[in-house]
TIROTOR-417351 format. One record per residue (C-alpha): residue number from 0; residue in three letters; x, y, z. Coordinates in pm, 1 decimal. Layout:
TIROTOR-417351
(NUM, "ALA", (X, Y, Z));
...
***
This chain:
TIROTOR-417351
(0, "MET", (-2423.7, 764.3, -865.0));
(1, "LEU", (-2237.9, 456.3, -689.3));
(2, "SER", (-2464.2, 147.0, -702.8));
(3, "GLU", (-2521.1, 1.6, -363.2));
(4, "VAL", (-2581.6, -368.8, -292.0));
(5, "PRO", (-2945.5, -425.5, -174.6));
(6, "LYS", (-2982.0, -482.7, 208.5));
(7, "HIS", (-3101.0, -849.1, 159.3));
(8, "ASP", (-2828.5, -940.0, -86.5));
(9, "LYS", (-2575.2, -808.5, 178.5));
(10, "LEU", (-2757.2, -988.1, 464.2));
(11, "LEU", (-2747.5, -1311.2, 251.7));
(12, "THR", (-2358.5, -1253.2, 190.5));
(13, "THR", (-2302.1, -1224.9, 536.9));
(14, "LEU", (-2500.2, -1518.0, 627.5));
(15, "GLN", (-2306.4, -1743.2, 382.1));
(16, "SER", (-1956.6, -1601.5, 519.7));
(17, "LEU", (-2076.3, -1666.4, 857.1));
(18, "LEU", (-2144.3, -2037.0, 771.6));
(19, "GLN", (-1799.1, -2063.0, 611.9));
(20, "LEU", (-1625.2, -1952.8, 918.1));
(21, "PRO", (-1391.8, -2237.6, 1087.3));
(22, "ALA", (-1514.3, -2360.1, 1428.6));
(23, "THR", (-1171.3, -2482.7, 1546.8));
(24, "ASP", (-1097.8, -2179.1, 1727.8));
(25, "VAL", (-1380.3, -2028.0, 1925.3));
(26, "ALA", (-1257.8, -1674.3, 1997.8));
(27, "GLU", (-1122.9, -1612.7, 1635.4));
(28, "THR", (-1448.7, -1734.5, 1495.1));
(29, "PHE", (-1651.9, -1497.9, 1737.7));
(30, "GLN", (-1413.2, -1221.8, 1658.0));
(31, "GLN", (-1489.9, -1264.6, 1284.6));
(32, "THR", (-1862.6, -1311.5, 1349.9));
(33, "ALA", (-1855.6, -990.3, 1530.5));
(34, "GLN", (-1682.8, -795.5, 1259.0));
(35, "LEU", (-1908.1, -949.4, 959.6));
(36, "VAL", (-2236.5, -859.1, 1145.4));
(37, "THR", (-2099.3, -505.3, 1245.4));
(38, "GLN", (-2031.9, -445.3, 841.6));
(39, "ALA", (-2357.6, -605.2, 731.6));
(40, "LEU", (-2577.5, -393.8, 989.0));
(41, "ASP", (-2333.8, -83.8, 966.0));
(42, "ALA", (-2335.0, -104.9, 1346.2));
(43, "GLU", (-2134.7, 98.2, 1563.9));
(44, "LYS", (-2025.2, -226.0, 1766.7));
(45, "VAL", (-2131.4, -585.0, 1783.0));
(46, "ASP", (-2035.6, -834.3, 2082.5));
(47, "VAL", (-2051.6, -1199.8, 2068.4));
(48, "PHE", (-2113.4, -1290.8, 2461.6));
(49, "LEU", (-2101.5, -1646.6, 2619.0));
(50, "TYR", (-2197.0, -1714.6, 2984.4));
(51, "ASP", (-1909.9, -1809.2, 3195.1));
(52, "PRO", (-2045.1, -2022.6, 3492.4));
(53, "SER", (-1735.7, -2011.6, 3682.0));
(54, "THR", (-1756.8, -1641.6, 3745.6));
(55, "GLU", (-2147.3, -1612.9, 3673.4));
(56, "SER", (-2054.6, -1333.1, 3389.9));
(57, "LEU", (-2118.7, -1289.7, 3022.5));
(58, "ILE", (-1778.6, -1260.0, 2847.6));
(59, "ALA", (-1748.7, -1099.8, 2497.3));
(60, "TYR", (-1553.1, -1338.8, 2315.3));
(61, "GLY", (-1594.2, -1150.8, 1979.2));
(62, "THR", (-1594.2, -782.0, 1977.2));
(63, "SER", (-1602.7, -588.1, 1648.4));
(64, "VAL", (-1279.5, -392.6, 1577.9));
(65, "THR", (-1415.0, -21.4, 1604.4));
(66, "PRO", (-1330.2, 244.6, 1780.0));
(67, "LEU", (-1621.2, 162.9, 2039.7));
(68, "GLY", (-1528.2, -192.9, 2053.9));
(69, "LYS", (-1159.0, -98.8, 2138.2));
(70, "LYS", (-1284.2, 123.7, 2404.2));
(71, "GLU", (-1519.2, -134.0, 2560.9));
(72, "LYS", (-1198.1, -376.4, 2619.3));
(73, "ALA", (-992.0, -85.5, 2752.3));
(74, "ILE", (-1234.4, -11.1, 3021.6));
(75, "GLY", (-1332.2, -355.2, 3090.8));
(76, "LEU", (-1700.0, -379.1, 2967.5));
(77, "ASP", (-1605.9, -683.8, 2806.0));
(78, "CYS", (-1703.3, -878.9, 3100.7));
(79, "LEU", (-2054.6, -801.9, 3254.2));
(80, "PRO", (-2094.4, -968.7, 3570.0));
(81, "LEU", (-2466.3, -1104.8, 3629.5));
(82, "ALA", (-2664.8, -983.0, 3931.8));
(83, "SER", (-2746.2, -1268.3, 4168.7));
(84, "GLY", (-3021.7, -1435.4, 3974.9));
(85, "GLY", (-3036.5, -1173.2, 3677.7));
(86, "ALA", (-3331.4, -1022.3, 3554.1));
(87, "GLY", (-3612.7, -1221.6, 3708.5));
(88, "GLY", (-3387.4, -1523.5, 3755.5));
(89, "ARG", (-3360.1, -1580.6, 3382.8));
(90, "GLY", (-2974.8, -1521.3, 3382.1));
(91, "LEU", (-2990.6, -1154.7, 3228.2));
(92, "PRO", (-2783.5, -861.8, 3370.7));
(93, "ASN", (-3003.7, -687.1, 3616.8));
(94, "ARG", (-3011.2, -339.7, 3498.8));
(95, "PRO", (-3237.7, -54.8, 3647.1));
(96, "ASN", (-3506.0, 75.6, 3432.4));
(97, "LEU", (-3414.8, 463.2, 3343.9));
(98, "LEU", (-3743.5, 542.1, 3370.4));
(99, "ASP", (-3723.3, 446.5, 3751.9));
(100, "ARG", (-3483.5, 738.9, 3800.4));
(101, "THR", (-3650.9, 978.3, 3600.6));
(102, "SER", (-3846.3, 1232.8, 3794.2));
(103, "THR", (-4182.2, 1312.2, 3650.0));
(104, "ALA", (-4268.7, 1583.7, 3918.0));
***
């Protein structure tokens, strides 16, 4: 049986790796951050977004190198414009609640 690294050890190793990333190139650092977090959490995709006030959008400066991450970029979902005022004026994307569109009749 293959021995797996305990989850807390994997997360600690990831944190140590994140702390060692260079801060000289934001895009490259965020790209590496997304990839490290993807691997640590066994996630399908991770994005690191920053708010761009000039376009009032969230821009994915780091996207994990996964099939879903590549598809996201290909179809333009790496730039998310915020609705006017966002969710409650907090600057969050205004997404309709799926339950609001579900018929209960």
